[in-house]
C-alpha positions in Angstrom: -7.1 -13.8 1.2 -10.8 -13.9 1.2 -12.5 -12.4 -1.9 -15.1 -9.8 -1.5 -18.6 -10.4 -2.7 -19.5 -6.7 -3.3 -19.8 -3.5 -1.2 -17.1 -1.0 -0.5 -13.6 -1.1 -2.0 -10.5 -0.7 0.2 -10.5 3.1 -0.4 -14.1 3.3 0.9 -15.8 3.8 -2.4 -18.7 1.7 -3.7 -17.8 -1.2 -6.0 -20.2 -2.7 -8.5 -17.9 -5.6 -9.1 -17.2 -7.4 -5.9 -15.2 -10.3 -7.4 -15.1 -12.5 -10.5 -18.4 -14.1 -9.5 -20.1 -10.8 -10.3 -18.8 -10.9 -13.9 -20.4 -14.3 -14.2 -23.8 -12.9 -13.2 -23.3 -10.0 -15.6 -22.6 -12.4 -18.5 -25.7 -14.5 -17.5 -27.8 -11.3 -17.7 -26.4 -10.6 -21.2 -27.5 -14.1 -22.2 -30.9 -13.5 -20.8 -31.4 -10.3 -22.7 -30.3 -12.0 -26.0 -32.6 -15.0 -25.3 -35.6 -12.7 -25.0 -35.1 -11.1 -28.4 -37.5 -12.1 -31.2 -34.4 -12.7 -33.4 -32.3 -14.4 -30.6 -29.1 -16.1 -31.6 -29.8 -18.7 -29.0 -32.2 -19.5 -26.2 -31.0 -19.8 -22.6 -34.1 -20.3 -20.4 -31.9 -20.4 -17.3 -29.9 -17.2 -17.8 -32.2 -14.8 -16.0 -32.6 -17.1 -13.0 -28.8 -17.4 -12.7 -28.1 -13.7 -13.3 -30.6 -12.7 -10.6 -31.2 -9.1 -9.5 -27.4 -8.7 -9.0 -26.6 -9.3 -12.6 -29.2 -6.9 -13.8 -28.1 -4.2 -11.4 -24.5 -4.5 -12.5 -25.6 -4.2 -16.2 -27.7 -1.2 -15.4 -25.1 0.7 -13.4 -21.7 -0.4 -14.7 -20.3 2.2 -17.2 -20.3 0.8 -20.7 -21.8 -2.5 -19.6 -24.7 -2.5 -22.1 -22.4 -1.7 -24.9 -20.5 -4.9 -24.2 -23.5 -7.2 -24.5 -23.0 -7.8 -28.3 -19.8 -9.8 -27.8 -21.4 -12.1 -25.3 -24.2 -12.8 -27.8 -21.8 -13.4 -30.6 -19.4 -15.5 -28.6 -22.1 -17.7 -27.1 -23.6 -18.4 -30.5 -20.2 -19.1 -32.3 -18.9 -21.3 -29.5 -22.2 -23.2 -29.5 -21.7 -23.9 -33.2 -18.1 -25.0 -32.7 -18.9 -27.2 -29.8 -21.7 -29.0 -31.7 -19.3 -29.4 -34.6 -16.8 -31.2 -32.4 -19.2 -33.4 -30.4 -21.0 -34.5 -33.7 -17.7 -34.9 -35.6 -18.0 -38.5 -36.5 -14.9 -40.6 -36.0 -13.0 -37.6 -34.7 -15.6 -36.4 -32.3 -14.7 -35.7 -28.7 -16.0 -37.9 -25.8 -15.2 -35.4 -23.0 -15.5 -31.7 -22.6 -13.5 -29.9 -19.8 -15.0 -26.5 -19.2 -12.5 -24.4 -17.2 -13.8 -21.4 -15.3 -17.3 -22.6 -16.4 -19.0 -19.8 -14.5 -22.8 -19.8 -15.0 -22.7 -21.5 -18.4 -25.7 -23.7 -19.1 -24.7 -25.6 -22.3 -25.2 -29.1 -20.7 -28.8 -28.1 -20.2 -29.7 -26.1 -23.3 -27.8 -27.8 -26.1 -28.7 -31.1 -27.7 -25.5 -32.8 -26.6 -25.0 -36.6 -27.0 -26.2 -38.5 -23.9 -22.8 -40.3 -23.8 -20.8 -37.1 -23.7 -19.0 -36.4 -20.4 -19.1 -32.7 -19.6 -16.9 -31.5 -16.7 -17.2 -28.0 -15.2 -14.4 -26.6 -13.1 -14.7 -23.3 -11.2 -14.5 -21.8 -7.7 -16.6 -23.6 -5.1 -18.9 -20.6 -4.5 -19.8 -20.3 -8.2 -20.5 -24.0 -8.7 -22.5 -24.2 -5.4 -24.7 -21.3 -6.5 -25.3 -22.8 -9.9 -26.1 -26.3 -8.4 -28.6 -24.7 -6.1 -30.4 -22.8 -8.9 -30.5 -25.7 -11.4 -31.1 -28.5 -8.8 -34.4 -29.5 -10.5 -33.1 -29.4 -14.1 -31.8 -32.4 -16.1 -28.7 -32.1 -18.2 -28.6 -33.6 -21.7 -25.3 -35.4 -21.1 -23.2 -36.7 -18.3 -22.4 -33.7 -16.1 -19.7 -33.5 -13.4 -18.8 -30.4 -11.4 -15.4 -30.0 -9.7 -14.8 -27.1 -7.3 -11.3 -25.9 -7.7 -9.3 -22.7 -7.8 -7.5 -23.0 -11.1 -4.8 -20.6 -9.8 -3.5 -23.5 -7.7 -1.0 -25.0 -10.1 -0.3 -28.3 -8.3 -4.0 -29.1 -7.9 -4.7 -28.0 -11.4 -2.1 -30.4 -12.8 -3.4 -33.3 -10.7 -6.9 -32.6 -12.0 -5.8 -32.6 -15.6 -3.9 -35.8 -15.2 -6.9 -37.6 -13.6 -9.4 -36.3 -16.2 -7.0 -37.0 -19.0 -6.5 -40.6 -18.0 -10.3 -41.2 -18.2 -10.8 -39.6 -21.6 -10.0 -40.7 -25.2 -10.4 -37.4 -27.1 -11.0 -34.4 -24.8 -11.8 -30.8 -25.7 -11.0 -28.0 -23.3 -13.1 -24.8 -23.2 -11.9 -21.6 -21.7 -14.6 -19.1 -22.6 -14.1 -15.6 -21.2 -11.3 -16.9 -18.9 -8.0 -16.0 -20.5 -8.8 -12.3 -20.7 -8.4 -12.0 -17.0 -5.0 -13.7 -16.9 -1.4 -12.5 -17.3 0.4 -13.7 -20.4 2.8 -15.9 -18.3 -0.2 -17.5 -16.6 -1.8 -18.3 -19.9 1.4 -19.8 -21.2 1.7 -21.9 -18.1 -1.9 -23.1 -18.6 -1.2 -23.9 -22.2 1.8 -26.0 -21.3 -0.2 -27.9 -18.6 -3.0 -28.7 -21.1 -0.6 -29.8 -23.8 1.2 -32.1 -21.3 -1.9 -34.4 -21.2 -2.0 -36.6 -24.4 -5.8 -37.0 -24.5 -6.3 -33.2 -24.5 -6.8 -33.1 -28.3 -8.6 -29.8 -28.7 -8.8 -26.4 -27.0 -11.6 -24.0 -27.7 -11.2 -20.4 -26.5 -11.8 -16.8 -27.3 -9.2 -14.1 -27.9 -9.6 -10.4 -27.2 -8.0 -7.9 -29.6 -5.4 -5.5 -28.1 -7.4 -2.5 -29.4 -10.5 -3.5 -27.4 -8.5 -3.7 -24.1 -6.9 -0.4 -24.8 -10.2 1.2 -25.5 -11.7 0.3 -22.1 -13.0 3.4 -20.3 -11.2 4.6 -17.2 -14.5 4.3 -15.3 -14.9 0.6 -16.3 -11.3 -0.1 -15.5 -11.8 1.5 -12.0 -14.8 -0.7 -11.2 -13.1 -3.9 -12.3 -9.9 -3.0 -10.4 -11.9 -2.5 -7.2 -13.2 -6.0 -7.5 -9.7 -7.3 -8.2 -10.7 -8.0 -11.8 -8.5 -6.8 -14.7 -8.8 -7.4 -18.4 -5.3 -7.9 -19.6 -4.6 -10.9 -21.9 -4.8 -9.6 -25.5 -1.5 -10.6 -27.1 -0.2 -8.5 -30.0 0.7 -11.8 -31.8 -2.8 -13.0 -31.5 -3.4 -16.8 -32.0 0.3 -17.3 -32.7 0.8 -16.9 -28.9 -0.1 -20.5 -28.4 2.3 -22.1 -30.9 5.2 -22.0 -28.5 3.3 -24.4 -26.2 2.6 -26.9 -29.0 -0.8 -25.8 -30.1 -1.7 -25.1 -33.7 -4.7 -23.1 -35.1 -7.3 -25.6 -36.4 -10.0 -22.9 -36.9 -10.2 -19.2 -36.4 -13.4 -17.1 -36.6 -12.8 -13.4 -36.4 -15.2 -11.4 -34.2 -15.7 -8.7 -36.8 -16.7 -11.2 -39.5 -19.0 -13.2 -37.1 -20.6 -10.0 -35.9 -21.6 -9.2 -39.5 -22.8 -12.7 -40.2 -25.0 -12.8 -37.1 -26.2 -9.2 -37.5 -25.2 -7.9 -34.1 -23.9 -4.4 -33.8 -20.4 -3.9 -32.6 -20.0 -0.6 -30.7 -17.2 1.5 -32.2 -16.7 -1.2 -34.8 -15.7 1.4 -37.3 -12.8 2.4 -35.0 -11.6 -1.2 -34.5 -11.8 -1.7 -38.3 -9.7 1.4 -38.8 -7.0 0.1 -36.4 -7.1 -3.3 -38.2 -6.7 -1.5 -41.6 -3.7 0.4 -40.3 -2.1 -2.8 -39.0 -2.6 -4.4 -42.4 -0.9 -1.5 -44.1 2.1 -2.0 -41.8 2.3 -5.6 -42.9 0.8 -7.2 -39.9 -1.6 -10.1 -40.3 -5.2 -9.3 -39.5 -5.5 -12.4 -37.3 -3.0 -10.9 -35.0 -5.0 -7.7 -34.5 -8.5 -8.9 -34.3 -10.3 -10.7 -31.6 -11.9 -14.0 -32.4 -12.7 -17.6 -31.5 -10.1 -20.2 -31.7 -10.1 -24.0 -32.0 -6.6 -25.1 -31.2 -5.2 -28.6 -31.9 -2.2 -30.4 -30.7 0.8 -30.1 -33.1 
């Protein structure tokens, strides 16, 4: 079935989110806004170009959109730090990065990555073609390859992983902002597929807290649903979800702690903190109730 690119939803009402591509434009707009602050956590000179007028329009009209910008700023900065840590990691450093559902990410252009590093972006053909067109005159800092692929096609996904894995020595997978839109069984299948490739040594991802998904406004849920986009993966067991697939937690950075460190306001942070406190009183580990940023390693 062909995905919509905006306009009216099946019930005839107007939809701000046409499909997952619109969420990529929205995230790019968030990065543009952060980059233009005097105290910016990072500088992305390409973000506004990639967001375009569409990304700005969605941010302006989507209920609660502006209040979500903080997590994009924090997530981008934290993952930047963790990526540089791995590519500059001496004898254990990775030689290949596989960015799944790369969207409009610009790290190969804006980060000081090693020239010998191979960076592979995978996403839907339309997204990669759009980005290629916009950045055609720019030079990446490392070896960049783009592979158009619908990652929901399990057979093609496995063949891609096998080919890329055979060419790498120590590879790190990135799934930034990707797992949130998947069902738990889909995430589990992806985790198993990644673990099946021996050279896939590391996996960097973000994890939404259950409380955040539950707190989404009905209006925001409605707009996302019209674009066939749904935020749904926020497991109650948190990072422990990945252990059944063979992945262990090498590093965990909690969203709440990183927000304080980076001085970015977290809307309704007091409420999330209250929920975390209640979970702790019930004997539940905080890591299972908070969102965060995970570096997973093979067992």
